[in-house]
N, C-alpha and C positions, 0 to 999 in steps of 0.2 A: 490596344484592353477596349474588351465588348463593350457594346450599351443596352443597358439593359433592357429587356422587353416588355412596354406595358400593355395594360390593357385593352388600348388604345388602337394597337401591334394585332392583339389577337382580333380584336372586332373587326378589324381590315384585311384579314386573312380570311377571317369564316363568313365574310361577307355581311354580317349582323350591326346593329348599332353597340356604342361601347354598352349601356344598360342594358339590351341583353346578353352580351355577352358577359358581364358583371354579375347578374342575374343564372344564366347557365351553370356558372362556377359556382356559385355560392349555393345554386341550389334554391332561391327564390323565385319570386315573379313566377309569371304566366309562361314558360317558354315548353314547348315540347319536350317530350323526348328525344326525339329525331335529332335536333336543336341541341338538345344540352350535352351530347354525347359526342356530336362533330366538336363542338367548342370544348368543350374539354381534353377533348383528343387532340386538337389543334395548339391549344395552350401549353400540352405536354409538351408537345412535339417542339415548340417552340422554346422552351425551355423556361415560362414564364412564372414568376413566382411574387403573390399577393404580395404589396406593402401596409402589412398589419397597423404597423403604427399609425401610419398615414389615415388607414380606416376607421378607426376605432378613435380619431379623434373627429371624425368627419358624420361619424354615425351616434357615439358615444355611448358606445356600446365598450363589451371590454373583448368580443374576439373570442370566450371563454367556453369552453362545453365541460360540465361537469358530467365524469362515467360514475356512477353510484350504482358500488353494488355488495352484496354481503360479504364478499371476500376473494383474494386474489390466489388465494395457493391452488394448486392443481392447473393442468393444461388448460380446462376449459377456459376461467376466465380469462387465463393469460392471453390466452388465441383469440378471443372475443374482443378483448379489450383492444389490443395490438393491432385488429381489423377496422377497430373504431380509432384508433387512435391515427391512422394511416388516411382513412376518409377525412376525417377533420381536419388532419396537416395537409392535405390535399388543396382543401378547400380553404387555405390561408387561414387557420382557426387555430386553438391551442386545444388541448385537453388535458383535464386535472383528474384524478381519481380520486373518489373518496369511500370509504367504507363506513356503510350504515351502525355500524356498530357504535362509530363515533358519533354518532348523528343524533341528537334529542328533539323528539316532536312535541315539545311544550313550548308553552308561552313564555317561558324565559330564554329561546334562544329567538331574539327578535331579528336576526339579518341572517337567516340561513342561506349559505351558495350564495354570498354580497360579491364574488368577480364572476356569477356565470350569467350568461344569456339564455342559455337553456339546459336541461338534463336530460339525459340518457340515463333510465335506471330498470336493472332488473335486481328482482329479489328486495325491494325496498319499498314495499307498501304498506308497511308498518310506521313510514315516516308522510304517509298520506298528506298531514296539512301541510308540513312544509313543499313539498310537490304541488302542491295547488297554486302556490303561490310562484309559479316559475312557469316555463313553456318545456314541457315534460313531453317524451316517448319512453313507451315502458315496455319493454323485451319478456317476450314469454308469459305469455298471459290472456287466459282463454275466458274470462270473465264475460259476459254480453252486459253487462252493469259498470264496467274497468270504465271510467271519465277520460281516461288519455287514449291518445293515438298509439296503437301497440303494434310491433311488426312481431311474428310468431315465425319458429320453426316450423316444418311441415311434420308434426309429433303423431299425429292419427295416422296418414296416407303414410309416412316414413315407417314407423309401428307395423302397419300393415303390412308394406311391400318386406320388412324385416323376416315374419311369421311366416313371409310365403317363400322365404330367398332358405330358410332352415327348411323347410318342407321339400324345396325340390333337391335339396340337398340328400334326404333318403331320413329327415328327422319325425319320426312320429310318436313322439313324447317331449312336448318342449314346455321347459319351464321360464315365467319373469321372474326375471329379478332383479328387486330395485325396493322401494318405500316410495306410495302412492300418499302416504298421508303429509304431504310439502308444509313448510311454514305457512306463516302469514294467513289471513281472510279470504284469499280470491284464489279458486281452482289452478294448479301450475300444470307445467308440462307433461311431470310424470304420471296425474292422475288420468291423465288423454292418453300418454304412451300406454300405460298398465292396459286401460279399457279396450283399446283400438287392439291391440295385441293380443288382448283375453277372445276376444269379439272375432277376433281374423281365425285363430285358432278353433272356434268352436265351428267357423263357416265352414272352416276346412273338413271339418270331421275330426279334428283331433280331440281329443281327451284335454277337458282343461277344467280342474276341479282345485279345492283348497287346498292342495298339496300342490299346486302349479304353479302359488305365487311364492316363492322364496322371498323373505323378507330380508332386508340388507341396508344397513347404513350405506349414505349416499357417501360415499369414501372409498378411496386407493385399499386402505387399513378396512374397513367395511367387507369389500369385496375378497379381500384376502381370505376372512373368516368365514366369510360363506362361502368359500374353495375347499377349506379344510372342513366345515359342517357337512358338504355335500358328498364331497369323498369318503368322510367317515361314516355316511349313510348306504353305503355303497354306490354312489352315483345312481339314482334311480331314471335320470334321464339322456336322452342322449340328445339333445340341443337346449342352450340357455341363449335368451335374447333379454340382455343388462340394458336396463334402462336410462344408461351414461357409460360413456369410456372408461370415466374410471373405475366404476363401478369392474366393468368386464375384464379391464385389466387389472385389479386386484383377485378377481375371483380366477383369472389363470394361472397367477403366481401362487395363489391356492392350491390349483389342482395339482398342479408342476411340483409342489413340494410334497404332496401325497401320492403321485406317481400314477396320478390320472394325466391320460395325455391328451391332449388339444391339437388335431381336430381326429384322432384318430375315436378314442374314445366317447368325446365329447364335442358337438359342434359349437363355439361362443361366438356372438359377436354383440354389439353396442351401437350407439347412437352418439353423434354430436360429428365423427370423424377427425378428432384432434391428430394433429402432426404426431404425435411421439408412438401412436398407436401403430404406423405405418415403421415405426422401427425397434417393435418391440418380437420379442423370439416365443411363439411365433406371431406374425405380423396381423394385426386385429382388422377382421373385416367390420365396418359398423356404416349405418345409416348417417353417410355425411351434409352438413348442412352449409349451405352456400353463406358465408358469414360473412363474403365481400359483398355481396347483395343487402344483405341484413343491413349491415353497415351504412350502405349508401340511403336505400330507402329510408331507414329511421332519421338520416342525417335531411333528406328531402322532407320529410314531414316535419322536423323540430324545425327546418329554416322556415318553411311557412307559416309556421306559428309563431316563430319570434320575428319575420320580416309583416305580418299583420295580426299585433295583439288585437286587433278591437273583433275578428272573423269571429264567427261563432260557430263556423262550420261546424258539423255534426262527425264525433269520431271516425275516425279510421282505424279497420284494421284489417294487415297485410299479411301474409303466409309466403314466405321465401322457399323456395324450392331445397332439393334432395338427391342424393343419389348413394344407391348400391357402392362402397367402393369395397371391392372385396381383398382380403388378405387372406393370408395361411389361415387361419384360426376356423373357418368353415371347409377350406378346401377337401374337398372327399372324391 
């Protein structure tokens, strides 16, 4: 029978105190990034599993984080939620998923999220009053006045890189496909992606006019319908940058159904880098977001707010990296 590995064992192996080891694993306290990574690597190597029940009794907290989102349909939200579940579980905590359409932002809802120590929110700012009652980190928000710590994808830099990628493959008439009028009162990623792509086209001397922005519903079906419409219009573009992978995959399907070949007739790429796109035919070129780092950074910020509720430190806004994940949809 194997003895259970304790936090004391991990601390001894790492050459740090028990408190430092605990802080490193939870993401709280003033632990350097180097020490945090080393302690976490040692804990994983030793097979350490936190005793969540004991921790809850000692701290008076639930060790539960709520992932609050507008929906879980589609690959994007499922993939992001999975990365967060893995990160939260690695810290010895639990994750609940709550859909914003079932959450009211009114005085009648007296005890919102009663089992949560903190909230990771995406597309959830219409319940702003409830978020203010909990430690909260918001994903994909680009408003300087947002009161919460924020972790964003590289929407601006990634979109500029997408346009350059298409231009380098010979595309001279590029359209941006999506909808830049996102929900909520705060600017969203779709606004920044559209504006950055438009500006990069103009910087490169490529034509970009009103027709260069092709509006599409923010869904797979919306992409299919847009693909049909573009094909029926004679496909006036040789490159399409879609503001999400979901739209891009739908566009490719719609074009194929009308006999337009991707990438021979038109190159198509998206943004997000969801796993599904790699198994599509043709496989999708995309601006792939580093979701693993997004989850880790967001949880580090959230744990600091949970551990230090009286700390009035200024809001932090972090941006994670990206890469151009090349697929067949732009191979020329």
